[in-house]
DRENBAVEX-961120 format. One line per 8 residues: number of its first residue (from 0); their letters; for each residue x, z, y of C-alpha. Coordinates in steps of 0.05 Angstrom, whole numbers. Layout:
// residues N
NUM	A	X Z Y  ...
//
This chain:
// residues 470
0	MSLFNVNS	0 0 0  27 -20 68  52 33 116  6 4 169  -56 -3 126  -97 50 162  -163 54 198  -167 68 272
8	RLARHVLF	-211 130 266  -161 165 220  -104 143 265  -138 176 325  -151 238 284  -77 244 264  -53 228 334  -96 280 369
16	FGLPLVLG	-84 332 314  -9 321 318  1 317 393  -14 391 408  35 410 352  88 364 381  78 392 451  76 463 424
24	LACHALFN	142 456 389  169 421 451  152 485 488  189 523 433  251 480 446  242 490 521  252 565 509  325 552 494
32	LVDTLLVG	332 495 544  305 538 601  352 595 581  411 548 580  391 517 646  383 585 680  448 614 656  484 549 672
40	QLGGEEGA	462 558 745  499 624 750  551 581 783  618 548 769  661 578 714  612 637 704  558 588 686  602 549 638
48	QAISVTGL	624 614 605  551 636 597  532 570 564  591 578 516  564 647 496  495 620 480  528 561 444  568 606 398
56	CDPITTFQ	509 652 384  456 599 376  473 580 303  463 654 284  397 664 320  374 596 294  393 617 223  350 679 231
64	TILFNGPI	292 635 253  306 590 192  298 650 145  231 664 177  210 592 175  210 585 99  157 638 81  119 621 145
72	AGAGVLLS	116 548 124  95 571 54  39 612 84  18 552 126  11 509 64  -29 563 27  -74 574 87  -88 500 94
80	RALGEGNQ	-105 495 20  -152 555 26  -185 523 86  -195 458 48  -226 497 -9  -272 534 38  -252 603 11  -255 649 73
88	ENLRRIAL	-240 715 38  -179 686 4  -157 657 71  -160 725 105  -124 758 47  -67 707 50  -63 715 126  -54 791 121
96	RASGFVLA	-7 788 61  38 739 98  36 784 160  63 842 120  116 798 88  141 773 156  145 845 183  184 868 122
104	LSAIMGVP	231 808 127  242 824 201  268 893 184  313 867 128  346 817 175  345 855 241  379 920 222  442 889 190
112	GWIWAEEI	446 838 247  446 893 299  498 935 261  548 878 249  537 837 312  610 841 334  635 819 266  587 760 266
120	ATAMGARE	609 740 336  682 742 315  666 699 254  634 647 300  700 641 338  686 685 399  752 700 435  774 771 450
128	GWQLEQCT	752 795 519  691 775 558  668 723 507  668 771 448  636 827 488  579 784 514  568 749 447  562 817 413
136	EYLEIMLA	511 845 462  472 780 461  468 781 385  448 854 383  388 840 426  367 775 393  376 797 321  345 867 329
144	GGFTAGMF	288 836 368  279 781 316  213 810 293  182 783 357  205 712 338  181 719 266  112 745 283  102 696 340
152	LYLTTLER	121 636 296  76 662 240  15 674 283  21 605 316  29 574 246  -34 610 224  -74 579 281  -44 511 266
160	SLGRTNVF	-62 517 192  -134 532 211  -137 468 252  -135 503 320  -78 462 348  -100 474 420  -91 549 410  -23 534 380
168	LVFFMLSN	-4 495 443  -33 545 494  6 604 467  71 566 462  62 546 535  46 618 554  109 644 520  150 592 558
176	VLNALFGL	121 613 625  135 686 610  206 670 587  222 631 651  192 685 695  229 742 661  292 700 661  291 690 736
184	FLIYGAGP	286 765 747  335 788 693  389 734 695  401 734 771  378 804 788  386 819 863  430 757 872  466 714 888
192	FPGFFPGF	413 662 872  417 587 857  389 538 908  324 526 870  305 600 868  237 611 902  242 650 967  186 699 952
200	LRTWCEGL	220 717 885  285 729 921  250 780 965  220 815 903  286 816 865  324 843 925  271 895 938  271 918 866
208	NLPRMGVI	348 918 866  348 890 796  416 886 760  447 816 752  449 813 676  471 740 668  469 712 598  446 780 570
216	GSAWSTVL	384 775 614  365 711 579  365 748 512  319 802 539  272 751 572  265 714 505  248 777 466  199 803 518
224	ARAIAGGM	163 736 525  153 729 450  130 802 443  76 795 497  52 726 474  52 748 401  12 811 417  -40 769 454
232	LLGYGLWR	-44 720 395  -54 777 346  -111 802 389  -142 732 387  -137 731 311  -172 798 306  -226 774 353  -238 710 313
240	GHMRGKLH	-238 749 248  -184 714 207  -136 772 218  -187 823 194  -189 852 125  -173 911 81  -113 952 103  -78 946 36
248	WLIPQGRA	-77 870 43  -19 880 91  24 902 32  65 840 12  45 834 -61  4 791 -108  1 718 -127  -5 692 -56
256	VLELMRIG	60 726 -35  97 700 -96  72 629 -81  92 632 -7  160 659 -29  167 601 -78  150 550 -25  189 588 27
264	LWNNGQIA	251 593 -17  256 518 -24  236 505 48  288 556 71  340 523 27  330 457 63  331 486 134  387 534 116
272	ARGLAGGV	429 474 94  416 443 163  430 508 199  495 521 161  519 450 173  503 459 247  542 524 248  602 492 217
280	MIRTMQEA	598 435 267  598 483 326  656 522 295  698 460 282  685 434 353  706 502 380  773 492 345  779 418 362
288	GRGDPNVV	766 435 435  818 491 433  767 544 456  754 510 523  686 537 547  672 470 581  679 433 515  636 482 476
296	GGVFVGLK	587 488 534  581 412 541  570 400 467  520 457 467  480 424 524  477 361 482  455 402 421  399 433 462
304	VELLLILL	373 364 481  379 345 407  341 409 388  284 388 433  279 321 397  285 354 328  229 404 344  185 346 367
312	SFGWGAAA	199 316 299  180 381 265  115 378 305  97 314 270  124 344 205  78 404 214  20 357 226  37 318 163
320	QTLVASSL	45 382 123  -22 411 147  -62 347 140  -34 327 72  -42 398 44  -115 403 69  -133 334 42  -102 349 -26
328	GAAKPERA	-138 417 -27  -203 379 -15  -185 330 -71  -174 270 -24  -107 240 -45  -117 172 -12  -132 205 55  -70 248 47
336	AHEERLTI	-28 185 36  -56 152 98  -43 214 140  29 218 116  44 146 134  13 154 203  54 215 220  118 177 201
344	VFATLTGI	99 121 249  81 167 306  144 208 296  188 146 297  155 121 361  165 189 393  238 189 375  249 120 406
352	LLTLPVFV	211 134 470  249 199 483  318 174 462  319 117 512  317 160 575  366 210 544  416 154 533  406 122 601
360	FAPEIAGW	406 186 642  455 228 601  501 246 660  443 267 704  412 309 648  479 344 635  487 358 709  422 396 711
368	FNPQPQLV	451 450 667  518 459 702  556 413 750  625 428 722  656 358 712  687 373 644  623 405 618  582 345 642
376	YWAENYME	633 298 610  626 329 540  550 336 544  545 263 564  590 241 507  550 281 456  483 252 478  507 180 481
384	LMAVAFVF	544 182 414  485 216 379  431 170 409  424 129 344  416 193 303  362 218 352  319 158 331  330 168 256
392	TPINVVIS	320 244 253  243 244 261  236 200 199  274 246 152  241 308 181  170 283 170  184 257 101  215 323 81
400	QSLVARNH	155 363 105  106 316 70  144 327 5  134 402 13  59 392 22  58 349 -42  93 406 -79  159 369 -87
408	LRIPVILD	196 429 -61  264 417 -90  276 346 -65  289 363 9  335 421 -10  376 378 -58  382 319 -9  401 362 51
416	SVVLLGVM	449 406 12  486 347 -20  491 305 43  501 359 97  539 413 59  570 372 3  592 312 45  590 324 121
424	TPILIIAT	616 396 122  680 383 82  693 321 125  686 361 189  733 416 163  785 368 137  782 326 201  791 388 244
432	LAGAGVKA	850 412 204  881 343 210  876 346 285  815 302 297  784 304 366  714 327 386  688 255 393  708 240 321
440	LILVNMFT	670 301 296  608 279 335  612 210 302  615 242 234  551 279 250  517 216 275  533 173 214  512 230 168
448	VVGLTIIY	443 234 200  432 159 193  454 160 120  410 220 104  349 184 133  361 122 92  365 164 29  299 200 47
456	VIVRQRVV	263 133 56  287 108 -12  269 174 -47  200 176 -15  183 106 -41  201 128 -112  163 193 -107  100 159 -81
464	KRDAAA	101 108 -138  112 163 -190  55 206 -162  8 146 -161  24 131 -234  14 204 -256
//
């Protein structure tokens, strides 16, 4: 069946279901982009140093989010299936079991992260002195406050799984507004302020005599914003009723928890492979750039732009996962196949439309974060060299998420682990030890993404044929 053999009504349904998810995850990416932009405007070398701190710490905080993402994605699949089956009591039970599981996982990850923050920062290559001190404090706040990220992501996934994509979008936008507002107060304190800082806020900050926290203020703004938005979202769930149930349902036990762990384990494996590969890439570029904060900061700005595009891809992936799981739960396999193909098309078009301006205006985009010439140079290089990969990434992301919805949990883990950890990571390490430059490492990353996408397309064709014959 052709990729484009779809009816217009279903195409509109997939488009308007997926767009709020794409925009919501764009807001999630803007969380980090706004933080990077604000700390970059601290000025001159201070701004470049602040960006380098967030760049070194980001793989760790992202990895924590990855560990949350697996069981949360598993819960989303189970909730979508329960919705398709029309079983409301089972839906509420799953919702509460998953809530308890996320809270327990938060404690398991947060406490060790807070205790060994300095050791983790050292392992990521933070240099003795200001960089190690700020990385340590940043990680203590973000890892100990990770429960806010876990619960916020879970509660938004819950709404998405129930088909309330507008609620998903509204609360992601709210968290962004809160994060930006808190960031303005906490990062700059009582001044000095960047040129864009609103005059009335300057008066408030100076009157309150707030401390200038710099990059540490961005960590606190993130945790506070997610805590407030998550609390409001929990209240909404209680009001609508899908977060109500028996108190003992909060205990993470039973078949539903085992199933979300099974799905989550494999889903985590895939995203963990991507996260670990990304961490190695940052670490090797830190070495190739000889610890220059402008190099690390510039590459990190490029990575933040890439993260925005990746999360837009995961928006379409989430749409595919939800729609396919719901249709399969309602015993409508043909509809599920149509929805999967449509999300691949929409994701690809999104990647093309967003990559073009990034490629054309790379220097201007880099300059928004920090005007340091060397930082702009490396950010521009990263975005231009990775432009081809930016187009290919949405395709492999959507296919991987559709495979999860179809219960082919192992395939994305195997493909990502073999290609990213088994091939790309050793090449990056060997190239760095051999004295390769930062540009060479970026090209390794770009060619790996393109190759991985081609493999996903081939594997998907075989899986679809096998499922149809079963």
